[in-house]
PASE-116770 format. One record per residue: y, z, x of N, C-alpha, C in turn; residue number from 1. Coordinates in Angstrom, 1 decimal, m for minus. Layout:
% residues N
Y	Z	X	Y	Z	X	Y	Z	X	NUM
...
***
This chain:
% residues 345
77.2	144.6	9.0	77.1	144.2	10.4	76.8	145.4	11.3	1
77.1	146.6	10.9	76.8	147.8	11.6	75.5	148.4	11.4	2
74.7	147.7	10.6	73.4	148.3	10.1	72.5	148.7	11.3	3
72.3	147.9	12.3	71.4	148.3	13.4	71.9	149.6	14.1	4
73.3	149.6	14.3	73.8	150.8	15.0	73.6	152.1	14.1	5
73.9	151.9	12.8	73.7	153.1	11.9	72.2	153.5	11.8	6
71.4	152.5	11.8	69.9	152.7	11.8	69.5	153.6	13.0	7
69.9	153.2	14.2	69.5	153.9	15.4	70.1	155.3	15.4	8
71.3	155.5	14.8	71.9	156.8	14.8	71.1	157.7	13.8	9
70.7	157.1	12.7	69.9	157.9	11.7	68.6	158.3	12.3	10
68.0	157.4	13.1	66.7	157.6	13.7	66.8	158.8	14.7	11
68.0	158.7	15.5	68.2	159.8	16.5	68.3	161.1	15.9	12
69.1	161.2	14.7	69.2	162.5	14.0	67.9	163.0	13.5	13
67.1	162.1	13.0	65.8	162.5	12.5	64.9	163.1	13.6	14
65.0	162.4	14.8	64.2	163.0	15.9	64.7	164.3	16.3	15
66.0	164.5	16.3	66.6	165.8	16.7	66.1	166.9	15.7	16
66.1	166.6	14.4	65.6	167.5	13.4	64.2	167.9	13.6	17
63.4	166.9	13.9	61.9	167.1	14.2	61.7	168.1	15.3	18
62.5	167.8	16.4	62.4	168.6	17.6	62.8	170.1	17.3	19
63.8	170.3	16.5	64.3	171.6	16.2	63.3	172.3	15.3	20
62.8	171.6	14.3	61.9	172.2	13.3	60.5	172.5	14.0	21
60.1	171.7	14.9	58.8	171.9	15.5	58.9	173.0	16.6	22
60.1	173.4	17.0	60.2	174.4	18.0	60.1	174.0	19.4	23
60.0	172.7	19.7	59.9	172.3	21.1	61.2	172.6	21.8	24
62.3	172.5	21.2	63.6	172.8	21.8	64.1	171.8	22.8	25
63.6	170.6	22.8	64.2	169.6	23.7	64.1	168.2	23.1	26
64.9	167.3	23.7	64.8	165.9	23.4	64.4	165.2	24.7	27
63.5	164.3	24.7	63.1	163.6	25.9	63.7	162.2	25.8	28
64.5	161.8	26.8	65.1	160.5	26.8	64.7	159.7	28.0	29
64.9	158.4	28.0	64.5	157.6	29.2	65.7	156.9	29.6	30
66.1	157.0	30.9	67.2	156.4	31.4	67.0	154.9	31.7	31
68.1	154.2	32.1	68.0	152.8	32.3	67.0	152.4	33.3	32
66.8	153.2	34.4	65.9	152.8	35.4	64.5	153.3	35.2	33
64.3	153.9	34.0	62.9	154.3	33.6	62.6	155.7	33.9	34
63.4	156.5	34.5	63.1	157.9	34.8	63.4	158.7	33.5	35
62.8	159.9	33.4	62.9	160.7	32.3	63.9	161.7	32.4	36
64.7	161.9	31.4	65.7	163.0	31.3	65.5	163.8	30.1	37
66.0	165.1	30.2	65.8	166.0	29.1	67.1	166.6	28.6	38
67.3	166.6	27.3	68.4	167.3	26.7	68.0	168.5	25.9	39
68.3	169.7	26.4	67.9	170.9	25.8	68.7	171.2	24.6	40
68.0	171.7	23.6	68.6	172.3	22.4	68.7	173.8	22.4	41
68.3	174.3	23.6	68.2	175.8	23.8	69.1	176.1	25.0	42
70.1	177.0	24.8	71.1	177.3	25.8	70.7	178.5	26.7	43
69.4	179.0	26.5	69.0	180.1	27.3	68.8	179.7	28.8	44
69.3	180.4	29.7	69.1	180.0	31.1	67.6	180.1	31.5	45
67.2	179.2	32.4	65.8	179.2	32.9	65.8	179.9	34.2	46
64.8	180.8	34.4	64.6	181.5	35.6	63.4	181.0	36.4	47
63.7	180.5	37.6	62.7	180.0	38.5	62.5	181.0	39.7	48
61.3	181.6	39.8	61.0	182.5	40.8	60.2	181.8	41.9	49
60.8	181.8	43.1	60.0	181.3	44.3	59.3	182.5	44.9	50
58.0	182.4	44.9	57.2	183.5	45.4	57.3	183.7	46.9	51
57.3	182.6	47.6	57.6	182.7	49.1	58.2	181.4	49.5	52
59.1	181.5	50.6	59.8	180.3	51.0	58.8	179.4	51.9	53
59.0	178.1	51.7	58.2	177.2	52.5	58.4	177.4	54.0	54
57.4	177.5	54.8	57.5	177.6	56.2	58.2	178.8	56.7	55
58.4	179.8	55.8	59.1	181.0	56.2	60.6	181.0	56.4	56
61.2	179.8	56.0	62.6	179.7	56.2	63.4	179.8	54.9	57
64.1	180.9	54.8	64.8	181.2	53.5	66.2	180.6	53.5	58
66.6	180.2	52.3	68.0	179.7	52.1	68.7	180.8	51.2	59
70.0	180.9	51.4	70.8	181.8	50.5	70.8	181.4	49.1	60
70.6	182.4	48.2	70.6	182.1	46.8	71.7	182.9	46.1	61
72.8	183.2	46.8	73.9	184.0	46.2	74.6	183.2	45.1	62
75.0	183.8	44.1	75.8	183.2	43.0	75.0	182.2	42.2	63
75.6	181.3	41.5	75.0	180.3	40.7	74.8	179.1	41.6	64
73.7	179.1	42.4	73.5	178.1	43.4	73.3	176.7	42.8	65
72.5	176.6	41.8	72.2	175.3	41.2	73.5	174.6	40.6	66
74.4	175.4	40.1	75.6	174.8	39.6	76.6	174.5	40.7	67
76.8	175.5	41.6	77.8	175.3	42.7	77.4	174.1	43.6	68
76.1	174.0	43.9	75.7	172.9	44.9	75.3	171.6	44.2	69
74.7	171.7	43.0	74.2	170.4	42.4	74.6	170.2	41.0	70
75.6	171.0	40.5	76.1	170.8	39.1	75.0	170.8	38.1	71
74.0	171.7	38.3	72.9	171.9	37.3	73.1	173.2	36.6	72
73.4	173.2	35.3	73.8	174.4	34.6	72.5	175.2	34.1	73
72.7	176.4	33.9	71.7	177.2	33.2	70.4	177.4	34.0	74
70.5	177.4	35.3	69.3	177.5	36.2	69.4	178.6	37.2	75
68.6	179.6	37.0	68.7	180.8	37.8	67.5	180.8	38.8	76
67.7	180.5	40.1	66.7	180.5	41.1	66.7	181.8	41.9	77
65.6	182.5	41.9	65.5	183.8	42.6	64.3	183.8	43.5	78
64.4	184.7	44.5	63.2	184.9	45.4	62.8	186.4	45.5	79
63.2	187.2	44.5	62.9	188.6	44.5	61.7	188.8	43.5	80
60.6	189.3	44.0	59.4	189.4	43.2	59.5	190.4	42.1	81
60.5	191.2	42.1	60.7	192.1	41.0	61.1	191.4	39.8	82
61.5	190.1	39.9	61.8	189.3	38.7	60.6	188.6	38.1	83
59.4	189.0	38.5	58.2	188.3	38.0	58.1	188.3	36.5	84
58.4	189.4	35.8	58.3	189.5	34.4	59.3	188.7	33.7	85
60.4	188.4	34.3	61.5	187.6	33.7	61.4	186.1	34.0	86
60.5	185.7	34.9	60.5	184.3	35.3	59.8	183.4	34.3	87
60.5	182.3	34.1	59.8	181.2	33.2	58.8	180.4	34.0	88
59.1	180.2	35.3	58.2	179.5	36.2	58.2	180.2	37.5	89
57.0	180.4	38.1	56.8	180.9	39.4	56.2	179.8	40.3	90
56.9	179.7	41.4	56.6	178.6	42.3	55.9	179.1	43.6	91
54.8	178.4	43.9	54.0	178.8	45.1	53.9	177.5	46.0	92
54.2	177.7	47.3	54.1	176.6	48.3	52.7	176.6	48.9	93
52.0	175.5	48.9	50.6	175.4	49.3	50.4	175.8	50.8	94
51.3	175.5	51.7	51.1	175.7	53.1	50.8	177.1	53.4	95
51.6	178.0	52.8	51.4	179.5	53.1	50.1	180.0	52.4	96
49.7	179.4	51.3	48.5	179.8	50.6	47.3	179.4	51.5	97
47.4	178.1	52.0	46.3	177.6	52.8	46.1	178.4	54.1	98
47.2	178.9	54.7	47.1	179.6	56.0	46.8	181.1	55.7	99
46.8	181.5	54.4	46.6	182.9	54.0	47.7	183.8	54.4	100
48.9	183.2	54.7	50.0	184.1	55.0	50.6	184.7	53.7	101
50.3	184.0	52.6	50.6	184.5	51.3	49.4	184.3	50.4	102
49.5	185.1	49.3	48.4	184.9	48.3	48.9	185.0	46.9	103
48.2	184.5	45.9	48.6	184.5	44.6	48.5	185.9	44.0	104
49.5	186.3	43.1	49.4	187.6	42.5	48.5	187.7	41.3	105
47.2	187.4	41.6	46.3	187.4	40.5	46.0	188.7	39.8	106
46.5	189.8	40.5	46.3	191.1	39.9	47.4	191.4	38.8	107
48.4	190.6	38.8	49.5	190.8	37.8	49.2	190.0	36.5	108
49.6	190.6	35.4	49.4	189.9	34.1	50.6	189.0	33.8	109
50.4	187.7	33.6	51.4	186.8	33.4	52.1	187.1	32.0	110
53.4	187.1	32.0	54.1	187.2	30.7	53.7	185.9	29.8	111
53.7	186.1	28.5	53.4	185.0	27.6	54.4	183.9	27.8	112
53.9	182.7	28.1	54.7	181.5	28.2	55.1	181.2	29.7	113
54.9	182.2	30.6	55.2	181.9	32.0	54.2	180.9	32.6	114
54.8	179.9	33.4	53.9	178.9	34.0	54.0	179.0	35.5	115
52.9	178.7	36.1	52.8	178.7	37.6	52.8	177.3	38.1	116
53.6	177.1	39.2	53.8	175.7	39.7	53.3	175.7	41.1	117
52.5	174.7	41.4	52.0	174.4	42.8	52.8	173.4	43.4	118
53.3	173.7	44.6	54.3	172.9	45.3	53.8	172.5	46.7	119
53.8	171.2	47.0	53.5	170.7	48.3	54.0	169.3	48.6	120
54.6	169.1	49.8	55.1	167.8	50.2	54.2	167.3	51.3	121
53.1	168.0	51.7	52.2	167.6	52.7	51.2	166.6	52.2	122
50.6	165.8	53.1	49.6	165.0	52.7	48.3	165.8	52.4	123
47.4	165.3	51.6	46.2	166.1	51.2	45.4	166.6	52.4	124
45.4	165.9	53.5	44.6	166.3	54.6	45.1	167.7	55.2	125
46.3	168.1	54.8	46.9	169.3	55.3	46.9	170.4	54.2	126
46.2	170.2	53.1	46.3	171.1	52.0	45.4	172.3	52.2	127
44.3	172.2	53.0	43.3	173.2	53.0	42.5	173.3	51.8	128
42.0	174.5	51.5	41.1	174.6	50.3	41.9	174.7	49.0	129
41.9	173.7	48.2	42.6	173.7	46.9	41.6	173.9	45.8	130
40.3	173.8	46.1	39.3	174.0	45.0	39.4	175.4	44.4	131
39.8	176.4	45.2	39.9	177.8	44.7	40.9	178.0	43.6	132
41.8	177.0	43.4	42.9	177.1	42.5	42.6	176.4	41.1	133
41.4	176.2	40.9	41.0	175.6	39.6	41.4	176.5	38.5	134
42.0	175.9	37.4	42.4	176.7	36.2	43.5	177.8	36.5	135
44.3	177.6	37.6	45.3	178.6	37.9	46.7	178.1	37.6	136
46.9	176.8	38.0	48.3	176.3	37.9	48.5	175.4	36.7	137
49.8	175.5	36.2	50.2	174.7	35.0	50.9	173.5	35.4	138
51.6	173.5	36.5	52.5	172.4	36.9	52.4	172.1	38.4	139
52.8	170.9	38.7	52.8	170.5	40.1	54.2	169.9	40.5	140
54.5	170.2	41.8	55.7	169.6	42.4	55.3	168.9	43.7	141
55.5	167.6	43.8	55.0	166.9	44.9	55.8	165.6	45.1	142
55.6	164.9	46.2	56.1	163.5	46.4	55.5	162.5	45.4	143
54.4	162.9	44.8	53.6	162.0	43.9	54.5	161.7	42.7	144
54.4	160.4	42.3	55.2	160.0	41.1	54.6	160.5	39.8	145
53.3	160.9	39.9	52.7	161.4	38.6	52.7	162.9	38.6	146
53.4	163.6	39.5	53.5	165.0	39.5	54.4	165.4	38.3	147
54.3	166.7	37.9	55.2	167.1	36.8	56.7	167.1	37.3	148
56.9	167.5	38.5	58.2	167.4	39.1	58.1	166.6	40.4	149
58.7	165.4	40.4	58.6	164.6	41.6	59.7	164.8	42.5	150
59.4	165.1	43.8	60.5	165.4	44.8	60.2	164.5	46.0	151
60.6	163.3	46.0	60.4	162.3	47.1	61.1	162.7	48.3	152
60.7	162.2	49.5	61.4	162.5	50.7	62.8	161.8	50.7	153
62.9	160.7	50.0	64.1	160.0	49.9	64.1	159.2	48.6	154
65.3	158.8	48.2	65.5	158.0	47.0	66.7	157.2	47.1	155
66.8	156.2	46.1	68.0	155.3	46.1	69.0	155.8	45.1	156
70.3	155.7	45.5	71.4	155.9	44.7	72.4	154.7	44.7	157
73.2	154.5	43.7	74.1	153.4	43.7	75.1	153.5	44.9	158
75.3	152.4	45.5	76.2	152.3	46.7	77.6	152.5	46.2	159
78.4	153.4	46.9	79.7	153.7	46.5	80.7	153.8	47.7	160
80.2	153.3	48.8	81.1	153.4	50.0	81.0	152.1	50.8	161
81.6	152.2	52.0	81.6	151.1	52.9	80.2	150.9	53.5	162
79.8	149.6	53.7	78.5	149.3	54.2	78.6	149.0	55.7	163
77.8	149.8	56.5	77.8	149.6	58.0	77.1	148.3	58.4	164
77.6	147.8	59.5	76.9	146.6	60.0	75.7	147.1	60.9	165
74.5	146.8	60.4	73.3	147.3	61.0	72.5	146.1	61.6	166
73.0	144.9	61.6	72.2	143.8	62.0	72.6	143.2	63.4	167
73.6	143.8	64.0	74.0	143.4	65.3	73.6	144.4	66.4	168
73.8	144.1	67.7	73.6	145.0	68.8	72.1	145.4	68.9	169
71.2	144.5	68.6	69.8	144.8	68.7	69.3	144.5	70.1	170
68.6	145.4	70.7	68.1	145.2	72.1	66.6	145.3	72.2	171
65.9	145.9	71.2	64.5	146.0	71.3	63.9	145.4	70.1	172
62.7	144.7	70.2	62.1	144.1	69.1	61.5	145.1	68.1	173
60.6	145.9	68.6	59.9	146.9	67.8	60.0	148.3	68.5	174
60.3	149.3	67.6	60.4	150.7	68.1	59.5	151.6	67.3	175
59.1	152.7	67.9	58.3	153.7	67.3	58.6	155.0	67.9	176
58.8	156.0	67.0	59.0	157.4	67.4	57.7	158.2	67.0	177
57.0	158.7	67.9	55.8	159.4	67.6	55.6	160.6	68.6	178
55.2	161.7	68.1	55.0	162.9	68.9	53.5	163.3	68.9	179
52.9	163.3	67.7	51.5	163.7	67.6	50.6	162.4	67.5	180
50.1	162.0	68.7	49.3	160.8	68.8	47.8	161.2	68.8	181
47.1	160.6	67.8	45.7	160.8	67.7	45.1	159.4	67.7	182
44.4	159.1	68.8	43.9	157.7	68.9	42.9	157.3	67.8	183
42.4	158.2	67.0	41.5	157.8	65.9	42.2	157.6	64.6	184
43.5	157.9	64.6	44.3	157.7	63.3	44.4	156.2	63.1	185
44.5	155.8	61.9	44.7	154.4	61.6	45.9	153.8	62.2	186
47.0	154.6	62.2	48.3	154.1	62.8	48.2	153.8	64.3	187
47.3	154.6	65.0	47.1	154.4	66.4	46.3	153.2	66.7	188
45.4	152.9	65.8	44.6	151.7	66.0	45.5	150.4	65.8	189
46.3	150.5	64.7	47.2	149.4	64.4	48.2	149.2	65.5	190
48.7	150.3	66.1	49.7	150.2	67.2	49.0	149.5	68.4	191
47.8	149.9	68.7	47.2	149.2	69.9	47.0	147.7	69.7	192
46.6	147.4	68.5	46.3	146.0	68.1	47.6	145.2	68.2	193
48.7	145.7	67.6	50.0	145.0	67.5	50.6	144.9	68.9	194
50.5	145.9	69.7	51.1	145.9	71.0	50.5	144.9	71.9	195
49.4	144.3	71.6	48.8	143.2	72.4	49.6	141.9	72.2	196
50.4	141.9	71.2	51.1	140.6	70.9	52.6	140.8	70.9	197
53.2	142.0	70.8	54.6	142.2	70.8	54.9	143.4	71.6	198
56.1	143.5	72.3	56.5	144.7	73.0	56.9	145.7	72.0	199
56.4	146.9	72.1	56.8	148.1	71.3	57.4	149.2	72.2	200
58.6	149.5	71.9	59.2	150.6	72.7	58.9	151.9	72.0	201
58.3	152.8	72.7	57.8	154.1	72.1	58.6	155.3	72.6	202
59.1	156.1	71.7	59.8	157.3	72.0	59.0	158.5	71.5	203
59.2	159.7	72.0	58.6	160.9	71.5	57.7	161.6	72.6	204
57.2	162.7	72.2	56.4	163.6	73.1	55.2	162.9	73.7	205
54.6	162.0	72.9	53.3	161.3	73.3	53.6	160.5	74.6	206
54.7	159.8	74.7	55.0	159.0	75.8	56.0	159.7	76.8	207
56.2	161.0	76.6	57.1	161.8	77.4	58.5	161.2	77.5	208
58.9	160.6	76.3	60.2	160.0	76.2	60.9	160.7	75.1	209
61.4	161.9	75.4	62.0	162.8	74.4	63.2	162.1	73.9	210
63.3	162.2	72.5	64.5	161.6	71.9	65.2	162.7	71.0	211
66.3	163.2	71.5	67.0	164.3	70.7	67.3	163.8	69.3	212
67.3	164.7	68.3	67.5	164.4	66.9	68.9	163.8	66.8	213
69.9	164.2	67.6	71.2	163.6	67.4	71.3	162.2	67.8	214
70.3	161.7	68.6	70.3	160.3	69.1	69.3	159.5	68.3	215
68.5	160.0	67.4	67.5	159.3	66.7	67.9	158.1	66.1	216
68.9	158.2	65.1	69.3	157.0	64.3	70.0	156.0	65.2	217
70.8	156.4	66.1	71.6	155.4	67.0	70.6	154.7	67.8	218
69.5	155.3	68.2	68.5	154.6	69.1	67.8	153.6	68.2	219
67.4	154.0	67.0	66.6	153.1	66.2	67.5	151.9	65.7	220
68.8	152.1	65.6	69.7	151.1	65.2	69.7	149.9	66.2	221
69.3	150.1	67.4	69.2	149.0	68.4	67.9	148.2	68.3	222
67.0	148.6	67.3	65.7	147.9	67.2	65.7	147.0	66.0	223
65.1	145.8	66.2	65.0	144.9	65.0	64.1	145.5	64.0	224
63.0	146.1	64.4	62.0	146.6	63.5	61.6	148.0	64.0	225
61.2	148.8	62.9	60.7	150.2	63.2	59.4	150.4	62.6	226
58.4	151.0	63.3	57.1	151.2	62.8	57.1	152.5	62.0	227
57.3	152.4	60.7	57.3	153.5	59.7	55.8	153.8	59.3	228
55.0	154.2	60.3	53.6	154.4	60.1	53.3	155.9	59.7	229
52.8	156.1	58.5	52.4	157.4	58.1	51.2	157.9	58.9	230
51.1	159.2	59.1	49.9	159.7	59.8	48.6	159.8	59.0	231
48.8	159.6	57.7	47.6	159.6	56.8	47.9	158.7	55.6	232
46.9	158.1	55.0	47.1	157.2	53.9	46.7	157.8	52.6	233
47.6	158.2	51.8	47.4	158.7	50.5	48.4	158.2	49.4	234
48.0	158.3	48.2	48.8	157.8	47.1	50.3	158.3	47.2	235
51.3	157.4	47.2	52.7	157.8	47.2	53.2	158.5	48.4	236
52.4	158.7	49.4	52.8	159.5	50.6	53.7	158.6	51.5	237
55.0	158.6	51.2	56.0	157.8	51.9	57.1	158.8	52.4	238
57.2	159.0	53.7	58.0	160.1	54.2	59.3	159.7	54.8	239
59.9	160.6	55.5	61.2	160.3	56.2	61.1	159.1	57.2	240
59.9	158.8	57.6	59.7	157.7	58.5	60.3	156.4	58.0	241
60.2	156.2	56.6	60.8	155.1	56.0	62.2	155.4	55.6	242
62.5	156.5	54.9	63.8	156.7	54.3	64.9	157.0	55.3	243
64.5	157.9	56.3	65.5	158.3	57.3	65.5	157.4	58.5	244
64.3	157.4	59.2	64.2	156.7	60.5	64.5	155.2	60.4	245
63.9	154.5	59.4	64.1	153.0	59.3	65.3	152.7	58.5	246
65.4	153.1	57.3	66.6	152.7	56.4	67.9	153.2	56.9	247
68.0	154.5	57.3	69.3	155.0	57.8	69.5	154.6	59.2	248
68.4	154.3	59.9	68.6	153.9	61.3	69.0	152.4	61.4	249
68.8	151.7	60.3	69.3	150.3	60.3	68.3	149.3	60.9	250
67.0	149.6	60.9	66.0	148.7	61.3	65.1	148.3	60.1	251
64.5	147.1	60.2	63.5	146.8	59.1	62.2	147.6	59.3	252
61.8	148.3	58.3	60.6	149.1	58.5	59.3	148.2	58.4	253
58.4	148.4	59.3	57.1	147.8	59.2	56.2	149.0	58.8	254
55.7	149.0	57.6	55.1	150.2	57.0	53.6	150.2	57.0	255
53.0	151.3	57.2	51.6	151.6	57.1	51.4	152.9	56.3	256
50.8	152.8	55.2	50.6	154.0	54.4	49.9	153.6	53.1	257
50.4	154.1	51.9	49.7	153.7	50.7	49.9	152.2	50.5	258
49.3	151.6	49.4	49.3	150.2	49.2	50.8	149.7	49.0	259
51.0	148.4	49.1	52.3	147.8	48.9	52.9	148.1	47.6	260
52.1	148.3	46.5	52.6	148.6	45.2	53.3	149.9	45.2	261
52.8	150.9	45.9	53.5	152.2	46.0	54.9	152.1	46.6	262
55.0	151.3	47.6	56.3	151.1	48.3	57.3	150.3	47.3	263
56.7	149.3	46.7	57.6	148.5	45.8	58.1	149.3	44.6	264
57.4	150.4	44.2	57.8	151.2	43.1	59.0	152.0	43.4	265
59.3	152.3	44.7	60.4	153.2	45.1	61.4	152.6	46.0	266
61.0	151.6	46.8	61.9	151.1	47.9	62.6	149.9	47.3	267
63.7	149.5	48.0	64.5	148.4	47.6	63.6	147.1	47.7	268
63.9	146.1	46.9	63.1	144.9	47.0	63.5	144.1	48.3	269
62.5	143.5	48.9	62.6	142.7	50.1	63.3	143.5	51.2	270
62.8	144.7	51.4	63.5	145.6	52.4	62.5	146.1	53.4	271
61.2	145.8	53.3	60.2	146.3	54.2	59.1	145.3	54.4	272
58.3	145.5	55.5	57.1	144.6	55.8	55.9	145.5	55.8	273
54.9	145.1	55.0	53.7	146.0	54.9	52.6	145.4	55.8	274
52.0	146.2	56.6	50.9	145.8	57.4	49.8	145.1	56.7	275
49.5	145.6	55.5	48.4	145.1	54.7	48.6	143.6	54.2	276
49.8	143.1	54.3	50.1	141.7	53.9	49.7	140.7	54.9	277
49.1	141.1	56.1	48.8	140.2	57.1	47.3	140.3	57.5	278
46.8	139.1	57.7	45.3	139.0	58.0	45.0	139.6	59.3	279
45.9	139.6	60.3	45.7	140.1	61.6	47.0	140.6	62.2	280
46.9	141.4	63.2	48.1	141.9	63.9	48.7	140.8	64.7	281
47.9	139.8	65.1	48.5	138.6	65.7	49.5	137.9	64.8	282
49.0	137.8	63.5	49.9	137.1	62.5	51.1	137.9	62.3	283
51.0	139.3	62.2	52.2	140.1	62.0	53.1	140.0	63.2	284
52.6	140.0	64.4	53.4	139.9	65.6	54.2	138.6	65.6	285
53.5	137.5	65.3	54.2	136.2	65.2	55.3	136.2	64.2	286
55.0	136.8	63.0	56.0	136.9	62.0	57.3	137.7	62.4	287
57.1	138.8	63.1	58.2	139.6	63.5	59.0	138.9	64.6	288
58.4	138.2	65.5	59.2	137.4	66.5	60.0	136.3	65.8	289
59.4	135.6	64.8	60.1	134.6	64.2	61.3	135.1	63.4	290
61.1	136.2	62.7	62.1	136.8	61.9	63.3	137.3	62.7	291
63.0	137.9	63.9	64.1	138.4	64.7	64.9	137.2	65.3	292
64.3	136.1	65.4	65.0	134.9	66.0	65.8	134.1	65.0	293
65.7	134.5	63.7	66.3	133.8	62.6	67.3	134.8	61.9	294
68.6	134.7	62.3	69.6	135.7	61.9	69.7	135.7	60.4	295
69.7	134.5	59.8	69.9	134.5	58.3	68.8	135.2	57.6	296
67.5	134.8	57.9	66.4	135.5	57.3	66.4	137.0	57.6	297
66.7	137.3	58.8	66.7	138.8	59.1	67.7	139.5	58.3	298
68.9	139.0	58.1	69.9	139.7	57.3	69.5	139.9	55.8	299
68.6	139.0	55.3	68.2	139.1	53.9	67.5	140.4	53.6	300
66.9	141.0	54.7	66.2	142.3	54.5	67.2	143.5	54.3	301
68.5	143.2	54.5	69.5	144.3	54.3	70.4	144.0	53.1	302
70.1	143.0	52.4	70.9	142.7	51.2	71.0	143.8	50.2	303
69.9	144.6	50.1	69.9	145.7	49.2	71.0	146.7	49.4	304
71.5	146.8	50.6	72.5	147.8	51.0	73.8	147.6	50.2	305
74.0	146.4	49.7	75.2	146.1	48.9	75.2	146.9	47.6	306
74.0	147.2	47.1	73.9	147.9	45.8	73.4	149.3	45.9	307
72.7	149.6	47.0	72.0	150.9	47.0	72.3	151.6	48.3	308
72.2	152.9	48.3	72.2	153.8	49.5	71.1	154.7	49.4	309
70.7	155.3	50.6	69.6	156.2	50.6	70.1	157.7	50.6	310
69.4	158.5	49.7	69.7	159.9	49.7	68.4	160.6	50.2	311
68.6	161.5	51.2	67.4	162.2	51.7	67.3	163.6	50.9	312
66.1	164.1	50.8	65.9	165.4	50.2	65.4	166.3	51.2	313
66.2	167.3	51.6	65.8	168.2	52.7	66.0	169.7	52.3	314
66.7	170.0	51.3	67.0	171.4	50.9	66.1	171.8	49.8	315
65.3	172.9	50.1	64.4	173.4	49.1	65.1	173.9	47.9	316
66.3	174.3	48.0	67.1	174.8	46.8	67.3	173.6	45.8	317
67.6	172.5	46.3	67.8	171.3	45.4	66.5	171.0	44.7	318
65.4	171.1	45.4	64.1	170.8	44.8	63.8	171.8	43.7	319
64.1	173.1	44.0	63.8	174.2	43.0	64.8	174.0	41.8	320
66.0	173.7	42.0	67.0	173.5	40.9	66.5	172.3	40.0	321
65.9	171.3	40.6	65.5	170.1	39.9	64.5	170.5	38.8	322
63.8	171.6	39.0	62.8	172.0	37.9	63.6	172.2	36.6	323
64.8	172.8	36.7	65.5	173.1	35.4	65.9	171.8	34.7	324
66.1	170.7	35.4	66.5	169.4	34.8	65.4	168.8	34.0	325
64.2	169.3	34.3	63.0	168.8	33.6	62.3	169.8	32.8	326
62.8	171.0	32.8	62.1	172.2	32.2	61.7	171.9	30.7	327
62.7	171.5	30.0	62.5	171.3	28.5	61.6	170.2	28.1	328
61.2	169.3	29.1	60.3	168.3	28.9	58.9	168.5	29.5	329
58.8	169.6	30.2	57.5	169.9	30.8	56.5	170.3	29.8	330
55.2	170.0	30.0	54.1	170.4	29.1	54.0	171.9	28.9	331
53.8	172.3	27.7	53.8	173.8	27.4	52.5	174.5	27.7	332
51.4	173.8	27.5	50.1	174.4	27.6	49.2	173.7	28.6	333
49.7	173.1	29.6	48.9	172.3	30.6	48.3	173.2	31.6	334
47.1	172.9	32.0	46.4	173.7	33.0	45.6	172.7	33.9	335
45.8	172.8	35.2	45.1	171.9	36.2	43.7	172.5	36.4	336
42.7	172.0	35.7	41.3	172.5	35.8	40.7	172.1	37.1	337
41.2	171.1	37.8	40.7	170.6	39.1	41.8	170.1	39.9	338
42.6	171.1	40.5	43.7	170.7	41.3	43.3	169.9	42.5	339
42.2	170.1	43.1	41.7	169.4	44.2	41.5	167.9	43.9	340
40.9	167.6	42.7	40.7	166.2	42.3	42.0	165.5	42.1	341
43.0	166.2	41.5	44.3	165.6	41.3	45.1	165.3	42.6	342
45.1	166.3	43.5	45.9	166.2	44.7	45.3	165.4	45.8	343
44.0	165.2	45.8	43.3	164.6	47.0	43.1	163.1	46.8	344
44.1	162.3	46.4	44.0	160.9	46.3	45.2	160.2	47.1	345
***
């Protein structure tokens, strides 16, 4: 009766042995939700060298940061370039490379086995010249689901606390917070078309209606719907406009960005409305008005909150520490021969 269990145990031991004998030093497992996890057979700490801090803002790295803050063991994150020869992975943030505030240390000889990681959470339109980095980088860190290290703007975690009431006290039908308005952007075109059929309350520098950060979520909470419109449309580019502004603000997001399939892959089911699903903005406006008038249907868009909560990713140290959780499953000899082609979709 225990044959299947014993069989799987034997198979697991065989895989362990193969990993050890082949020298890979890790086991790759898949969790219940499909994400990949790694179990190292090597206890040697991993050293991650950050060559320059993103946007010039440094965070303290005193002590065992990854363990104390995130319970990630064996992960040594440093920002002293003197550690170059000891680093397993060296991380470079694209923004500073694009602006030429920083440059790659191509004059240095890489230690055997050291890998260079290209990091960016910007949309491709802000990457600058990436073609120059052909055959330079071994790994990528991005919001993209197919990056070597995926660091989304937000993600779902199991609900473990009280659920706030977010469906009452609504006073505005549709809200939008926008500071950088470019009339040629797709989101601006959609806004103008939709505003012909429904009233949209706009906050931000564009309308000279400043909204302090401390009042952002409480203001959005009074809106039935929030326009989570990305400023550019690229694969998997889903930012805090969805995760923080809409979900944490307690409004149903009306999204404009990558295709609906990209949203469905990461967002809770039946929790957003995608612009692409409507033949016209008139149809979308009619749908929003009808949904706001139907309390039962409106509440259904928040059912997901019973099981899930949103976790935002804002600390660069957490992103850097995450490298160590994937380190032993990362490809050993990978090189991005055309980083531009990979990143510009």
